N, C-alpha and C positions, 0 to 999 in steps of 0.2 A: 504493499499498500504507499502511497505517495504521503509526505507531508504535508499536514494539513494546513495550508498557508493562505492569507485572505488576500481574494483579488482585488485589483483597484475597481472602484466603484465608478462607472460612467453613468452620463445622461441616461443612454440606453438602460440602464440597470434600474435607474429610477421607476424609470417609465414602465417597463417591467414588471417591477414588484408592486407598482402600485393597480396595475393591470389585473396582476396576481390576486392580491388582497380583496379589490373589489368585486372579480367575478366570484372568487371562492365564498365570500361572504354572501352573494346573492346566491348563488346554488344553494350553498348551506340552508338559508333561510326557507327558499322555493320546495328544497329537497326532502326538509327534515322532516314532513309526513312520512314520505316514501323510505326514510331511514330507519324511523320509528315501526315503519309497517315491517320491514328487513327484518329489526332484530327479532320483532315478536315471532313473524316467520321460521326463524333460525332457532330461537328457542322452544315453541311448538314443537318443531321437528326432533331438537337435538335435546330437549329438556333444558328445563329453568337454570338448571347450575351450569349447563353446558357456555364458554364463552363463543360473545355474538362477533368479535373482535380480535384478529389476531395482529402481533407484529412481526415483522420481517425485517432484519439488517440488510441493509444496502448501503453503498457507497455513493456519495452525493457531490455535489461541485467542490472543487480544490481536494477531493479525497478524503472529506470528512464523512463519516458514516453516520446512520440515523434511523430510525425503527419507521419502516413504512407501514400504515395503521389501513387495513384493508377489513372488510367481514368477512368471516369465517364461512368457507365454501365444501370444506371436508369435513369428514368424522373419521379418523384413522385413514388408512389407505382409499377410501371411497369417497367421491364425490356425492354430497348429499342431492336431493331434488331440488332443495331451495338453492341450493351451490349451484345447480345445473342453469336455472333458470337466472339468477343474478350475475351469473358468470356471461349468459349471452346477452342480456341487457347492459352489462358493463356495471350495474349497480355496486358491485362488490368494490368498486374504485372509489365510491365516492367520499369514505374516509380518509381518503389520500388528501383531500382537500383542507383537513387538518395540518398535515404538514406542508401545504400550501403558505397556510396561515402562519406555520411557524417560521417560513422561510427556506424549508430543506429541499424542496420542490418547486418548479414552475410549471403552470399550464402552457405557457407559449415559448420556453426557450430550450433549445435540446442540447444535448451533451458539449455541440461544438460551440455552443453560446451565441449560433446566430438567430436572429429573430424569424423563427419558421413556425408556422402554426401545427399545432398538434390536434389533429383533425379529430381523433376520437375523443379528446378533452373539450372541445368543442363541440361535438354531435351531444355528449353527454348534458353540456351546458345548454345549449339550444332546444333541448329534448324537456329537460326542467324548465325551462322558460316558458315554452309551448303549455307544456301541464300546467304552471300555474296560473297562465292565462284561460285555460279552459274552466279548470276549477273555479277561478274567480269570478267567472261569467254565470255559474249555475249556482 
């Protein structure tokens, strides 16, 4: 592993961080009911004592390690029924927004630090925004 040394802050970094925080907060606010339903579904399938969240150690920017937070989709060696659904819909990735708020992960910046869009992350954001609009109009 490389030495964890801070990188120089550029104007682009400030813009990216601001967009990350605003997008993560918006999606967490709109997606809170979906995330709560996911936790309940995991608990119903695997028991109330089973954890709904798991953490996985990953290497981030400048070689720093962090715990990626995700919904648990497996029970032992098998993917659960709920896990299959939430993986297909990328719902298992939503808790990673907490990593975004902590500054450990970015929604729009890739490993080479260029401003390229993460289409999967944007699809989740757009989907949740649309879901919020539909729910709000009923």
